[in-house]
Every structure is written in structure tokens, then in C-alpha cells.
All heavy atoms as a GROMACS GRO file, in nm:
protein
  611
    1LEU      N    1  11.832  -1.793   4.390
    1LEU     CA    2  11.864  -1.771   4.248
    1LEU      C    3  11.962  -1.658   4.233
    1LEU      O    4  11.949  -1.552   4.293
    1LEU     CB    5  11.734  -1.747   4.166
    1LEU     CG    6  11.753  -1.721   4.024
    1LEU    CD1    7  11.803  -1.849   3.951
    1LEU    CD2    8  11.621  -1.684   3.958
    2PHE      N    9  12.066  -1.682   4.160
    2PHE     CA   10  12.169  -1.590   4.136
    2PHE      C   11  12.135  -1.489   4.026
    2PHE      O   12  12.075  -1.533   3.925
    2PHE     CB   13  12.302  -1.659   4.098
    2PHE     CG   14  12.426  -1.584   4.087
    2PHE    CD1   15  12.495  -1.539   4.201
    2PHE    CD2   16  12.473  -1.542   3.968
    2PHE    CE1   17  12.606  -1.459   4.195
    2PHE    CE2   18  12.587  -1.455   3.958
    2PHE     CZ   19  12.656  -1.419   4.070
    3ARG      N   20  12.159  -1.368   4.044
    3ARG     CA   21  12.133  -1.260   3.938
    3ARG      C   22  12.259  -1.184   3.911
    3ARG      O   23  12.328  -1.146   4.006
    3ARG     CB   24  12.019  -1.167   3.980
    3ARG     CG   25  11.884  -1.236   3.992
    3ARG     CD   26  11.777  -1.139   4.024
    3ARG     NE   27  11.658  -1.203   4.043
    3ARG     CZ   28  11.604  -1.241   4.167
    3ARG    NH1   29  11.674  -1.210   4.276
    3ARG    NH2   30  11.493  -1.311   4.176
    4SER      N   31  12.285  -1.168   3.786
    4SER     CA   32  12.400  -1.092   3.740
    4SER      C   33  12.364  -0.975   3.666
    4SER      O   34  12.286  -0.979   3.577
    4SER     CB   35  12.493  -1.180   3.650
    4SER     OG   36  12.530  -1.299   3.718
    5ILE      N   37  12.418  -0.857   3.711
    5ILE     CA   38  12.397  -0.732   3.639
    5ILE      C   39  12.531  -0.694   3.573
    5ILE      O   40  12.627  -0.681   3.654
    5ILE     CB   41  12.342  -0.627   3.737
    5ILE    CG1   42  12.213  -0.668   3.796
    5ILE    CG2   43  12.326  -0.494   3.664
    5ILE    CD1   44  12.152  -0.573   3.901
    6ILE      N   45  12.533  -0.674   3.450
    6ILE     CA   46  12.651  -0.634   3.379
    6ILE      C   47  12.626  -0.503   3.315
    6ILE      O   48  12.540  -0.485   3.233
    6ILE     CB   49  12.690  -0.740   3.271
    6ILE    CG1   50  12.706  -0.881   3.334
    6ILE    CG2   51  12.808  -0.703   3.189
    6ILE    CD1   52  12.718  -0.995   3.239
    7ASN      N   53  12.712  -0.399   3.359
    7ASN     CA   54  12.705  -0.272   3.299
    7ASN      C   55  12.800  -0.263   3.192
    7ASN      O   56  12.929  -0.299   3.200
    7ASN     CB   57  12.742  -0.166   3.404
    7ASN     CG   58  12.716  -0.028   3.363
    7ASN    OD1   59  12.630  -0.003   3.266
    7ASN    ND2   60  12.783   0.079   3.427
    8THR      N   61  12.760  -0.221   3.068
    8THR     CA   62  12.841  -0.227   2.955
    8THR      C   63  12.879  -0.095   2.896
    8THR      O   64  12.825   0.010   2.934
    8THR     CB   65  12.755  -0.303   2.832
    8THR    OG1   66  12.644  -0.225   2.807
    8THR    CG2   67  12.720  -0.445   2.875
    9CYS      N   68  12.972  -0.096   2.805
    9CYS     CA   69  13.028   0.028   2.731
    9CYS      C   70  13.019  -0.012   2.584
    9CYS      O   71  13.021  -0.127   2.544
    9CYS     CB   72  13.166   0.047   2.775
    9CYS     SG   73  13.243   0.181   2.689
   10SER      N   74  13.004   0.097   2.503
   10SER     CA   75  13.010   0.073   2.362
   10SER      C   76  13.086   0.175   2.290
   10SER      O   77  13.061   0.211   2.173
   10SER     CB   78  12.865   0.061   2.298
   10SER     OG   79  12.801   0.180   2.314
   11VAL      N   80  13.185   0.229   2.353
   11VAL     CA   81  13.272   0.335   2.300
   11VAL      C   82  13.347   0.281   2.178
   11VAL      O   83  13.360   0.351   2.082
   11VAL     CB   84  13.374   0.391   2.404
   11VAL    CG1   85  13.468   0.490   2.339
   11VAL    CG2   86  13.291   0.460   2.519
   12THR      N   87  13.384   0.156   2.180
   12THR     CA   88  13.458   0.091   2.069
   12THR      C   89  13.398  -0.047   2.043
   12THR      O   90  13.333  -0.102   2.129
   12THR     CB   91  13.606   0.077   2.108
   12THR    OG1   92  13.623  -0.016   2.217
   12THR    CG2   93  13.672   0.205   2.141
   13ASN      N   94  13.433  -0.098   1.928
   13ASN     CA   95  13.393  -0.232   1.900
   13ASN      C   96  13.453  -0.331   1.995
   13ASN      O   97  13.393  -0.443   2.035
   13ASN     CB   98  13.432  -0.275   1.756
   13ASN     CG   99  13.343  -0.210   1.657
   13ASN    OD1  100  13.232  -0.176   1.683
   13ASN    ND2  101  13.393  -0.190   1.530
   14LYS      N  102  13.575  -0.304   2.042
   14LYS     CA  103  13.641  -0.388   2.136
   14LYS      C  104  13.561  -0.395   2.269
   14LYS      O  105  13.542  -0.497   2.333
   14LYS     CB  106  13.788  -0.333   2.164
   14LYS     CG  107  13.861  -0.421   2.260
   14LYS     CD  108  14.000  -0.366   2.290
   14LYS     CE  109  14.066  -0.451   2.397
   14LYS     NZ  110  14.180  -0.390   2.462
   15ALA      N  111  13.514  -0.280   2.314
   15ALA     CA  112  13.436  -0.278   2.436
   15ALA      C  113  13.301  -0.363   2.423
   15ALA      O  114  13.271  -0.431   2.516
   15ALA     CB  115  13.397  -0.128   2.472
   16GLU      N  116  13.244  -0.351   2.315
   16GLU     CA  117  13.124  -0.438   2.292
   16GLU      C  118  13.157  -0.581   2.285
   16GLU      O  119  13.091  -0.667   2.345
   16GLU     CB  120  13.042  -0.398   2.168
   16GLU     CG  121  12.964  -0.271   2.185
   16GLU     CD  122  12.857  -0.251   2.089
   16GLU    OE1  123  12.802  -0.346   2.033
   16GLU    OE2  124  12.831  -0.134   2.052
   17ARG      N  125  13.266  -0.615   2.221
   17ARG     CA  126  13.309  -0.757   2.220
   17ARG      C  127  13.345  -0.804   2.356
   17ARG      O  128  13.306  -0.917   2.391
   17ARG     CB  129  13.433  -0.768   2.123
   17ARG     CG  130  13.479  -0.908   2.097
   17ARG     CD  131  13.592  -0.928   2.001
   17ARG     NE  132  13.716  -0.862   2.048
   17ARG     CZ  133  13.766  -0.748   1.998
   17ARG    NH1  134  13.712  -0.687   1.897
   17ARG    NH2  135  13.881  -0.701   2.050
   18GLU      N  136  13.406  -0.728   2.439
   18GLU     CA  137  13.446  -0.765   2.573
   18GLU      C  138  13.314  -0.781   2.658
   18GLU      O  139  13.311  -0.872   2.747
   18GLU     CB  140  13.542  -0.668   2.636
   18GLU     CG  141  13.674  -0.673   2.573
   18GLU     CD  142  13.772  -0.564   2.619
   18GLU    OE1  143  13.729  -0.471   2.697
   18GLU    OE2  144  13.894  -0.572   2.591
   19ALA      N  145  13.216  -0.702   2.637
   19ALA     CA  146  13.086  -0.711   2.707
   19ALA      C  147  13.025  -0.848   2.675
   19ALA      O  148  12.981  -0.917   2.766
   19ALA     CB  149  12.995  -0.590   2.672
   20ARG      N  150  13.020  -0.881   2.547
   20ARG     CA  151  12.966  -1.012   2.503
   20ARG      C  152  13.048  -1.128   2.569
   20ARG      O  153  12.987  -1.226   2.611
   20ARG     CB  154  12.964  -1.030   2.354
   20ARG     CG  155  12.863  -0.942   2.289
   20ARG     CD  156  12.866  -0.957   2.130
   20ARG     NE  157  12.775  -0.869   2.068
   20ARG     CZ  158  12.660  -0.902   2.015
   20ARG    NH1  159  12.608  -1.027   2.038
   20ARG    NH2  160  12.582  -0.812   1.950
   21GLN      N  161  13.180  -1.111   2.572
   21GLN     CA  162  13.260  -1.214   2.633
   21GLN      C  163  13.228  -1.231   2.782
   21GLN      O  164  13.214  -1.346   2.831
   21GLN     CB  165  13.410  -1.190   2.609
   21GLN     CG  166  13.454  -1.204   2.473
   21GLN     CD  167  13.601  -1.155   2.455
   21GLN    OE1  168  13.656  -1.073   2.532
   21GLN    NE2  169  13.660  -1.198   2.344
   22MET      N  170  13.207  -1.121   2.850
   22MET     CA  171  13.174  -1.122   2.990
   22MET      C  172  13.037  -1.193   3.012
   22MET      O  173  13.022  -1.274   3.104
   22MET     CB  174  13.163  -0.981   3.046
   22MET     CG  175  13.112  -0.974   3.193
   22MET     SD  176  13.215  -1.050   3.313
   22MET     CE  177  13.346  -0.925   3.326
   23ILE      N  178  12.937  -1.158   2.933
   23ILE     CA  179  12.811  -1.228   2.938
   23ILE      C  180  12.823  -1.378   2.921
   23ILE      O  181  12.774  -1.457   2.998
   23ILE     CB  182  12.714  -1.175   2.823
   23ILE    CG1  183  12.680  -1.027   2.864
   23ILE    CG2  184  12.588  -1.260   2.811
   23ILE    CD1  185  12.620  -0.951   2.739
   24ASN      N  186  12.905  -1.421   2.826
   24ASN     CA  187  12.926  -1.566   2.802
   24ASN      C  188  12.999  -1.630   2.917
   24ASN      O  189  12.969  -1.743   2.954
   24ASN     CB  190  13.004  -1.584   2.666
   24ASN     CG  191  12.924  -1.551   2.543
   24ASN    OD1  192  12.799  -1.560   2.553
   24ASN    ND2  193  12.989  -1.508   2.442
   25GLN      N  194  13.099  -1.564   2.972
   25GLN     CA  195  13.166  -1.616   3.084
   25GLN      C  196  13.078  -1.640   3.205
   25GLN      O  197  13.086  -1.730   3.279
   25GLN     CB  198  13.284  -1.523   3.123
   25GLN     CG  199  13.397  -1.527   3.028
   25GLN     CD  200  13.507  -1.423   3.052
   25GLN    OE1  201  13.500  -1.350   3.146
   25GLN    NE2  202  13.611  -1.414   2.962
   26VAL      N  203  12.991  -1.534   3.235
   26VAL     CA  204  12.902  -1.547   3.352
   26VAL      C  205  12.806  -1.660   3.330
   26VAL      O  206  12.777  -1.740   3.415
   26VAL     CB  207  12.823  -1.408   3.368
   26VAL    CG1  208  12.715  -1.423   3.470
   26VAL    CG2  209  12.919  -1.302   3.411
   27ARG      N  210  12.750  -1.669   3.202
   27ARG     CA  211  12.657  -1.779   3.176
   27ARG      C  212  12.718  -1.912   3.193
   27ARG      O  213  12.662  -2.011   3.245
   27ARG     CB  214  12.600  -1.769   3.033
   27ARG     CG  215  12.510  -1.882   2.990
   27ARG     CD  216  12.387  -1.892   3.083
   27ARG     NE  217  12.294  -1.777   3.052
   27ARG     CZ  218  12.208  -1.738   3.134
   27ARG    NH1  219  12.188  -1.793   3.254
   27ARG    NH2  220  12.123  -1.635   3.099
   28LYS      N  221  12.851  -1.932   3.151
   28LYS     CA  222  12.920  -2.054   3.160
   28LYS      C  223  12.943  -2.092   3.310
   28LYS      O  224  12.932  -2.207   3.342
   28LYS     CB  225  13.052  -2.045   3.084
   28LYS     CG  226  13.126  -2.171   3.067
   28LYS     CD  227  13.247  -2.157   2.985
   28LYS     CE  228  13.321  -2.286   2.970
   28LYS     NZ  229  13.435  -2.278   2.879
   29LYS      N  230  12.976  -1.992   3.384
   29LYS     CA  231  13.012  -2.019   3.525
   29LYS      C  232  12.878  -2.037   3.614
   29LYS      O  233  12.882  -2.113   3.708
   29LYS     CB  234  13.091  -1.896   3.580
   29LYS     CG  235  13.145  -1.922   3.722
   29LYS     CD  236  13.233  -1.810   3.764
   29LYS     CE  237  13.290  -1.839   3.909
   29LYS     NZ  238  13.379  -1.733   3.949
   30HIS      N  239  12.780  -1.959   3.574
   30HIS     CA  240  12.649  -1.972   3.656
   30HIS      C  241  12.539  -2.004   3.558
   30HIS      O  242  12.468  -1.914   3.513
   30HIS     CB  243  12.625  -1.838   3.728
   30HIS     CG  244  12.731  -1.791   3.819
   30HIS    ND1  245  12.754  -1.849   3.938
   30HIS    CD2  246  12.832  -1.701   3.798
   30HIS    CE1  247  12.860  -1.787   3.994
   30HIS    NE2  248  12.914  -1.700   3.913
   31VAL      N  249  12.522  -2.122   3.523
   31VAL     CA  250  12.427  -2.170   3.428
   31VAL      C  251  12.286  -2.122   3.445
   31VAL      O  252  12.214  -2.080   3.355
   31VAL     CB  253  12.434  -2.330   3.418
   31VAL    CG1  254  12.332  -2.376   3.308
   31VAL    CG2  255  12.565  -2.372   3.384
   32ASN      N  256  12.239  -2.123   3.568
   32ASN     CA  257  12.106  -2.091   3.597
   32ASN      C  258  12.077  -1.948   3.638
   32ASN      O  259  11.969  -1.907   3.695
   32ASN     CB  260  12.044  -2.176   3.705
   32ASN     CG  261  12.034  -2.322   3.658
   32ASN    OD1  262  12.001  -2.353   3.545
   32ASN    ND2  263  12.078  -2.414   3.746
   33THR      N  264  12.182  -1.860   3.619
   33THR     CA  265  12.172  -1.722   3.664
   33THR      C  266  12.077  -1.637   3.562
   33THR      O  267  12.062  -1.680   3.448
   33THR     CB  268  12.311  -1.652   3.668
   33THR    OG1  269  12.291  -1.524   3.728
   33THR    CG2  270  12.367  -1.636   3.533
   34HIS      N  271  12.010  -1.540   3.619
   34HIS     CA  272  11.943  -1.440   3.530
   34HIS      C  273  12.044  -1.328   3.508
   34HIS      O  274  12.105  -1.272   3.595
   34HIS     CB  275  11.823  -1.381   3.610
   34HIS     CG  276  11.718  -1.465   3.623
   34HIS    ND1  277  11.612  -1.471   3.535
   34HIS    CD2  278  11.677  -1.554   3.721
   34HIS    CE1  279  11.522  -1.562   3.562
   34HIS    NE2  280  11.561  -1.609   3.684
   35ILE      N  281  12.065  -1.303   3.377
   35ILE     CA  282  12.159  -1.193   3.334
   35ILE      C  283  12.090  -1.079   3.284
   35ILE      O  284  12.015  -1.086   3.190
   35ILE     CB  285  12.259  -1.251   3.230
   35ILE    CG1  286  12.350  -1.367   3.277
   35ILE    CG2  287  12.352  -1.144   3.178
   35ILE    CD1  288  12.441  -1.433   3.185
   36VAL      N  289  12.116  -0.968   3.352
   36VAL     CA  290  12.064  -0.836   3.315
   36VAL      C  291  12.175  -0.754   3.261
   36VAL      O  292  12.282  -0.733   3.326
   36VAL     CB  293  11.995  -0.766   3.444
   36VAL    CG1  294  11.942  -0.632   3.395
   36VAL    CG2  295  11.887  -0.854   3.491
   37VAL      N  296  12.161  -0.691   3.149
   37VAL     CA  297  12.264  -0.612   3.086
   37VAL      C  298  12.212  -0.466   3.072
   37VAL      O  299  12.102  -0.443   3.032
   37VAL     CB  300  12.304  -0.666   2.950
   37VAL    CG1  301  12.415  -0.581   2.887
   37VAL    CG2  302  12.353  -0.815   2.960
   38MET      N  303  12.298  -0.375   3.117
   38MET     CA  304  12.256  -0.234   3.102
   38MET      C  305  12.375  -0.152   3.054
   38MET      O  306  12.482  -0.197   3.038
   38MET     CB  307  12.214  -0.184   3.245
   38MET     CG  308  12.318  -0.181   3.348
   38MET     SD  309  12.249  -0.124   3.501
   38MET     CE  310  12.399  -0.092   3.593
   39GLY      N  311  12.348  -0.023   3.029
   39GLY     CA  312  12.459   0.063   2.984
   39GLY      C  313  12.453   0.092   2.829
   39GLY      O  314  12.357   0.062   2.763
   40CYS      N  315  12.562   0.153   2.785
   40CYS     CA  316  12.562   0.197   2.646
   40CYS      C  317  12.552   0.089   2.544
   40CYS      O  318  12.481   0.103   2.444
   40CYS     CB  319  12.692   0.278   2.620
   40CYS     SG  320  12.704   0.427   2.723
   41ALA      N  321  12.620  -0.024   2.565
   41ALA     CA  322  12.608  -0.133   2.472
   41ALA      C  323  12.476  -0.188   2.470
   41ALA      O  324  12.416  -0.219   2.365
   41ALA     CB  325  12.715  -0.243   2.500
   42ALA      N  326  12.413  -0.206   2.583
   42ALA     CA  327  12.271  -0.262   2.591
   42ALA      C  328  12.181  -0.172   2.519
   42ALA      O  329  12.095  -0.211   2.445
   42ALA     CB  330  12.233  -0.277   2.736
   43THR      N  331  12.199  -0.032   2.539
   43THR     CA  332  12.114   0.063   2.463
   43THR      C  333  12.138   0.047   2.314
   43THR      O  334  12.033   0.043   2.236
   43THR     CB  335  12.147   0.209   2.510
   43THR    OG1  336  12.134   0.218   2.647
   43THR    CG2  337  12.069   0.309   2.436
   44ASN      N  338  12.252   0.030   2.268
   44ASN     CA  339  12.281   0.013   2.127
   44ASN      C  340  12.224  -0.117   2.079
   44ASN      O  341  12.160  -0.125   1.969
   44ASN     CB  342  12.438   0.017   2.102
   44ASN     CG  343  12.471   0.010   1.957
   44ASN    OD1  344  12.408   0.074   1.864
   44ASN    ND2  345  12.568  -0.071   1.920
   45TRP      N  346  12.240  -0.225   2.153
   45TRP     CA  347  12.182  -0.356   2.110
   45TRP      C  348  12.033  -0.352   2.099
   45TRP      O  349  11.966  -0.404   2.014
   45TRP     CB  350  12.223  -0.465   2.203
   45TRP     CG  351  12.377  -0.484   2.199
   45TRP    CD1  352  12.458  -0.461   2.101
   45TRP    CD2  353  12.459  -0.542   2.303
   45TRP    NE1  354  12.589  -0.496   2.132
   45TRP    CE2  355  12.590  -0.546   2.256
   45TRP    CE3  356  12.430  -0.587   2.431
   45TRP    CZ2  357  12.694  -0.594   2.329
   45TRP    CZ3  358  12.541  -0.636   2.502
   45TRP    CH2  359  12.668  -0.642   2.460
   46ILE      N  360  11.963  -0.279   2.196
   46ILE     CA  361  11.825  -0.265   2.188
   46ILE      C  362  11.776  -0.190   2.062
   46ILE      O  363  11.686  -0.231   1.989
   46ILE     CB  364  11.768  -0.194   2.311
   46ILE    CG1  365  11.780  -0.286   2.434
   46ILE    CG2  366  11.620  -0.157   2.298
   46ILE    CD1  367  11.759  -0.221   2.570
   47LYS      N  368  11.848  -0.075   2.038
   47LYS     CA  369  11.816   0.009   1.920
   47LYS      C  370  11.831  -0.071   1.787
   47LYS      O  371  11.752  -0.050   1.694
   47LYS     CB  372  11.900   0.131   1.915
   47LYS     CG  373  11.861   0.238   2.015
   47LYS     CD  374  11.950   0.362   1.998
   47LYS     CE  375  11.924   0.463   2.112
   47LYS     NZ  376  12.015   0.577   2.099
   48THR      N  377  11.936  -0.154   1.780
   48THR     CA  378  11.972  -0.221   1.656
   48THR      C  379  11.908  -0.358   1.647
   48THR      O  380  11.931  -0.432   1.553
   48THR     CB  381  12.123  -0.234   1.642
   48THR    OG1  382  12.178  -0.312   1.744
   48THR    CG2  383  12.191  -0.102   1.629
   49LYS      N  384  11.835  -0.390   1.757
   49LYS     CA  385  11.771  -0.524   1.769
   49LYS      C  386  11.872  -0.637   1.745
   49LYS      O  387  11.847  -0.740   1.685
   49LYS     CB  388  11.661  -0.541   1.670
   49LYS     CG  389  11.548  -0.435   1.698
   49LYS     CD  390  11.429  -0.449   1.609
   49LYS     CE  391  11.328  -0.349   1.650
   49LYS     NZ  392  11.237  -0.303   1.556
   50ALA      N  393  11.991  -0.618   1.804
   50ALA     CA  394  12.099  -0.714   1.797
   50ALA      C  395  12.060  -0.838   1.878
   50ALA      O  396  11.998  -0.829   1.984
   50ALA     CB  397  12.226  -0.652   1.848
   51LYS      N  398  12.105  -0.957   1.826
   51LYS     CA  399  12.080  -1.075   1.896
   51LYS      C  400  12.198  -1.105   1.988
   51LYS      O  401  12.313  -1.117   1.944
   51LYS     CB  402  12.070  -1.189   1.795
   51LYS     CG  403  12.003  -1.313   1.851
   51LYS     CD  404  11.923  -1.384   1.745
   51LYS     CE  405  11.829  -1.463   1.818
   51LYS     NZ  406  11.743  -1.548   1.750
   52VAL      N  407  12.169  -1.092   2.118
   52VAL     CA  408  12.273  -1.116   2.220
   52VAL      C  409  12.234  -1.237   2.299
   52VAL      O  410  12.134  -1.240   2.370
   52VAL     CB  411  12.289  -0.996   2.310
   52VAL    CG1  412  12.399  -1.011   2.415
   52VAL    CG2  413  12.313  -0.868   2.234
   53GLU      N  414  12.312  -1.342   2.282
   53GLU     CA  415  12.282  -1.466   2.346
   53GLU      C  416  12.299  -1.457   2.500
   53GLU      O  417  12.384  -1.388   2.550
   53GLU     CB  418  12.365  -1.581   2.292
   53GLU     CG  419  12.333  -1.614   2.147
   53GLU     CD  420  12.409  -1.730   2.100
   53GLU    OE1  421  12.436  -1.827   2.183
   53GLU    OE2  422  12.446  -1.733   1.981
   54HIS      N  423  12.224  -1.541   2.574
   54HIS     CA  424  12.241  -1.564   2.720
   54HIS      C  425  12.192  -1.442   2.800
   54HIS      O  426  12.218  -1.438   2.922
   54HIS     CB  427  12.384  -1.597   2.757
   54HIS     CG  428  12.443  -1.705   2.673
   54HIS    ND1  429  12.392  -1.830   2.670
   54HIS    CD2  430  12.545  -1.709   2.589
   54HIS    CE1  431  12.466  -1.914   2.591
   54HIS    NE2  432  12.558  -1.834   2.537
   55VAL      N  433  12.127  -1.347   2.743
   55VAL     CA  434  12.081  -1.232   2.821
   55VAL      C  435  11.928  -1.244   2.848
   55VAL      O  436  11.853  -1.274   2.757
   55VAL     CB  437  12.110  -1.101   2.748
   55VAL    CG1  438  12.039  -0.978   2.815
   55VAL    CG2  439  12.256  -1.083   2.730
   56ASP      N  440  11.893  -1.231   2.975
   56ASP     CA  441  11.753  -1.237   3.008
   56ASP      C  442  11.675  -1.101   3.003
   56ASP      O  443  11.558  -1.101   2.984
   56ASP     CB  444  11.735  -1.295   3.152
   56ASP     CG  445  11.793  -1.434   3.156
   56ASP    OD1  446  11.728  -1.524   3.098
   56ASP    OD2  447  11.894  -1.458   3.220
   57MET      N  448  11.753  -0.994   3.011
   57MET     CA  449  11.692  -0.866   3.019
   57MET      C  450  11.795  -0.760   2.982
   57MET      O  451  11.910  -0.769   3.028
   57MET     CB  452  11.631  -0.837   3.152
   57MET     CG  453  11.565  -0.706   3.173
   57MET     SD  454  11.500  -0.694   3.344
   57MET     CE  455  11.434  -0.532   3.348
   58MET      N  456  11.755  -0.665   2.896
   58MET     CA  457  11.845  -0.551   2.870
   58MET      C  458  11.778  -0.414   2.908
   58MET      O  459  11.654  -0.406   2.887
   58MET     CB  460  11.882  -0.544   2.725
   58MET     CG  461  11.988  -0.645   2.682
   58MET     SD  462  12.070  -0.611   2.522
   58MET     CE  463  11.963  -0.710   2.414
   59VAL      N  464  11.850  -0.329   2.959
   59VAL     CA  465  11.800  -0.203   3.008
   59VAL      C  466  11.875  -0.090   2.945
   59VAL      O  467  11.997  -0.080   2.948
   59VAL     CB  468  11.814  -0.194   3.166
   59VAL    CG1  469  11.764  -0.059   3.219
   59VAL    CG2  470  11.739  -0.311   3.234
   60LYS      N  471  11.795   0.001   2.883
   60LYS     CA  472  11.859   0.122   2.821
   60LYS      C  473  11.928   0.205   2.922
   60LYS      O  474  11.886   0.217   3.034
   60LYS     CB  475  11.757   0.201   2.749
   60LYS     CG  476  11.701   0.135   2.626
   60LYS     CD  477  11.600   0.224   2.560
   60LYS     CE  478  11.546   0.157   2.436
   60LYS     NZ  479  11.446   0.243   2.374
   61ASN      N  480  12.031   0.275   2.882
   61ASN     CA  481  12.114   0.366   2.972
   61ASN      C  482  12.027   0.458   3.060
   61ASN      O  483  12.054   0.479   3.167
   61ASN     CB  484  12.218   0.443   2.886
   61ASN     CG  485  12.346   0.451   2.964
   61ASN    OD1  486  12.373   0.380   3.054
   61ASN    ND2  487  12.429   0.545   2.917
   62PRO      N  488  11.928   0.528   2.997
   62PRO     CA  489  11.852   0.629   3.071
   62PRO      C  490  11.767   0.556   3.182
   62PRO      O  491  11.726   0.631   3.277
   62PRO     CB  492  11.758   0.694   2.969
   62PRO     CG  493  11.820   0.669   2.837
   62PRO     CD  494  11.892   0.540   2.853
   63SER      N  495  11.744   0.436   3.173
   63SER     CA  496  11.660   0.359   3.269
   63SER      C  497  11.735   0.292   3.376
   63SER      O  498  11.677   0.237   3.464
   63SER     CB  499  11.570   0.265   3.194
   63SER     OG  500  11.487   0.327   3.103
   64LYS      N  501  11.869   0.293   3.365
   64LYS     CA  502  11.951   0.216   3.462
   64LYS      C  503  11.936   0.252   3.604
   64LYS      O  504  11.957   0.176   3.691
   64LYS     CB  505  12.093   0.203   3.415
   64LYS     CG  506  12.172   0.331   3.422
   64LYS     CD  507  12.309   0.297   3.374
   64LYS     CE  508  12.406   0.416   3.386
   64LYS     NZ  509  12.541   0.389   3.334
   65GLU      N  510  11.889   0.381   3.636
   65GLU     CA  511  11.877   0.421   3.774
   65GLU      C  512  11.753   0.345   3.836
   65GLU      O  513  11.746   0.344   3.959
   65GLU     CB  514  11.864   0.572   3.786
   65GLU     CG  515  11.737   0.621   3.724
   65GLU     CD  516  11.728   0.775   3.742
   65GLU    OE1  517  11.701   0.820   3.846
   65GLU    OE2  518  11.762   0.840   3.638
   66PHE      N  519  11.673   0.285   3.752
   66PHE     CA  520  11.557   0.218   3.800
   66PHE      C  521  11.571   0.062   3.787
   66PHE      O  522  11.474  -0.009   3.789
   66PHE     CB  523  11.430   0.256   3.723
   66PHE     CG  524  11.410   0.403   3.715
   66PHE    CD1  525  11.437   0.481   3.600
   66PHE    CD2  526  11.369   0.478   3.830
   66PHE    CE1  527  11.418   0.613   3.592
   66PHE    CE2  528  11.348   0.613   3.823
   66PHE     CZ  529  11.374   0.680   3.706
   67ILE      N  530  11.690   0.022   3.781
   67ILE     CA  531  11.724  -0.125   3.759
   67ILE      C  532  11.655  -0.219   3.856
   67ILE      O  533  11.596  -0.314   3.812
   67ILE     CB  534  11.878  -0.146   3.750
   67ILE    CG1  535  11.907  -0.286   3.696
   67ILE    CG2  536  11.943  -0.132   3.889
   67ILE    CD1  537  11.902  -0.298   3.550
   68ALA      N  538  11.657  -0.187   3.981
   68ALA     CA  539  11.602  -0.273   4.091
   68ALA      C  540  11.450  -0.292   4.061
   68ALA      O  541  11.395  -0.397   4.062
   68ALA     CB  542  11.630  -0.223   4.222
   69ASP      N  543  11.380  -0.179   4.036
   69ASP     CA  544  11.234  -0.184   4.006
   69ASP      C  545  11.207  -0.260   3.878
   69ASP      O  546  11.111  -0.338   3.871
   69ASP     CB  547  11.170  -0.041   3.990
   69ASP     CG  548  11.176   0.033   4.128
   69ASP    OD1  549  11.177  -0.032   4.236
   69ASP    OD2  550  11.186   0.156   4.127
   70LEU      N  551  11.290  -0.241   3.782
   70LEU     CA  552  11.266  -0.312   3.646
   70LEU      C  553  11.282  -0.453   3.661
   70LEU      O  554  11.204  -0.540   3.609
   70LEU     CB  555  11.357  -0.249   3.535
   70LEU     CG  556  11.330  -0.106   3.502
   70LEU    CD1  557  11.443  -0.050   3.414
   70LEU    CD2  558  11.198  -0.096   3.425
   71ILE      N  559  11.388  -0.502   3.736
   71ILE     CA  560  11.410  -0.634   3.754
   71ILE      C  561  11.291  -0.700   3.832
   71ILE      O  562  11.241  -0.815   3.798
   71ILE     CB  563  11.543  -0.666   3.825
   71ILE    CG1  564  11.653  -0.636   3.730
   71ILE    CG2  565  11.553  -0.813   3.879
   71ILE    CD1  566  11.797  -0.633   3.802
   72GLU      N  567  11.246  -0.633   3.937
   72GLU     CA  568  11.140  -0.687   4.020
   72GLU      C  569  11.012  -0.698   3.933
   72GLU      O  570  10.942  -0.802   3.944
   72GLU     CB  571  11.109  -0.586   4.141
   72GLU     CG  572  11.005  -0.646   4.232
   72GLU     CD  573  10.986  -0.547   4.357
   72GLU    OE1  574  11.084  -0.482   4.394
   72GLU    OE2  575  10.876  -0.544   4.404
   73GLN      N  576  10.978  -0.601   3.851
   73GLN     CA  577  10.866  -0.606   3.756
   73GLN      C  578  10.878  -0.723   3.668
   73GLN      O  579  10.774  -0.799   3.651
   73GLN     CB  580  10.849  -0.480   3.684
   73GLN     CG  581  10.809  -0.357   3.763
   73GLN     CD  582  10.810  -0.229   3.678
   73GLN    OE1  583  10.837  -0.232   3.560
   73GLN    NE2  584  10.783  -0.119   3.740
   74LYS      N  585  10.991  -0.746   3.610
   74LYS     CA  586  11.014  -0.852   3.512
   74LYS      C  587  10.992  -0.992   3.583
   74LYS      O  588  10.919  -1.080   3.532
   74LYS     CB  589  11.145  -0.844   3.456
   74LYS     CG  590  11.183  -0.961   3.364
   74LYS     CD  591  11.203  -0.919   3.223
   74LYS     CE  592  11.247  -1.043   3.141
   74LYS     NZ  593  11.211  -1.029   3.007
   75LEU      N  594  11.047  -1.001   3.700
   75LEU     CA  595  11.037  -1.131   3.771
   75LEU      C  596  10.900  -1.159   3.832
   75LEU      O  597  10.865  -1.277   3.836
   75LEU     CB  598  11.152  -1.143   3.875
   75LEU     CG  599  11.296  -1.140   3.821
   75LEU    CD1  600  11.391  -1.144   3.934
   75LEU    CD2  601  11.314  -1.261   3.729
   76SER      N  602  10.833  -1.058   3.866
   76SER     CA  603  10.702  -1.084   3.922
   76SER      C  604  10.584  -1.090   3.822
   76SER      O  605  10.475  -1.129   3.849
   76SER     CB  606  10.669  -0.973   4.023
   76SER     OG  607  10.652  -0.848   3.965
   77GLY      N  608  10.611  -1.043   3.702
   77GLY     CA  609  10.506  -1.041   3.595
   77GLY      C  610  10.534  -1.115   3.482
   77GLY      O  611  10.471  -1.164   3.400
   0.00000   0.00000   0.00000
């Protein structure tokens, strides 16, 4: 199973729009992939409860150093 981790930025609206575009491109190219999004945009989307299509998991910026453990927990539980 293919897993994609996308690190995002949210310095500008353009950066967030490009992050969403990247997510959509990955989903289109790899239909069955698990998409994990982390970084500033992910943190913002979690806080604002934004609806982001095609994402299986979002990780807040302070937790990104634990990304491997978080993914393993999610997939095993």
C-alpha cells in the first residue's frame, strides 16, 4: 500500500491552495494511497475544522516529529 506524506505551508492563501492542489494530484495519480498531511496548513485546517477532501490523516505541526508513530497507531487501531 502506498502512503503519501505531504508537508504543508500556510504563510499565504496561495500556499494553502497549492497544498490542496497537491493533495488532489496525489489522490488522482494514486487512487488507493493513504494521504497524511502535516505542517502549518494542516494545523490551521484542524483548528478551523476545515473540510479537506482526500485526506486520511492530518497532523498538527508540533506533532510532526512523531509522524511515523502516529501513522502506525492510526493504521493498527
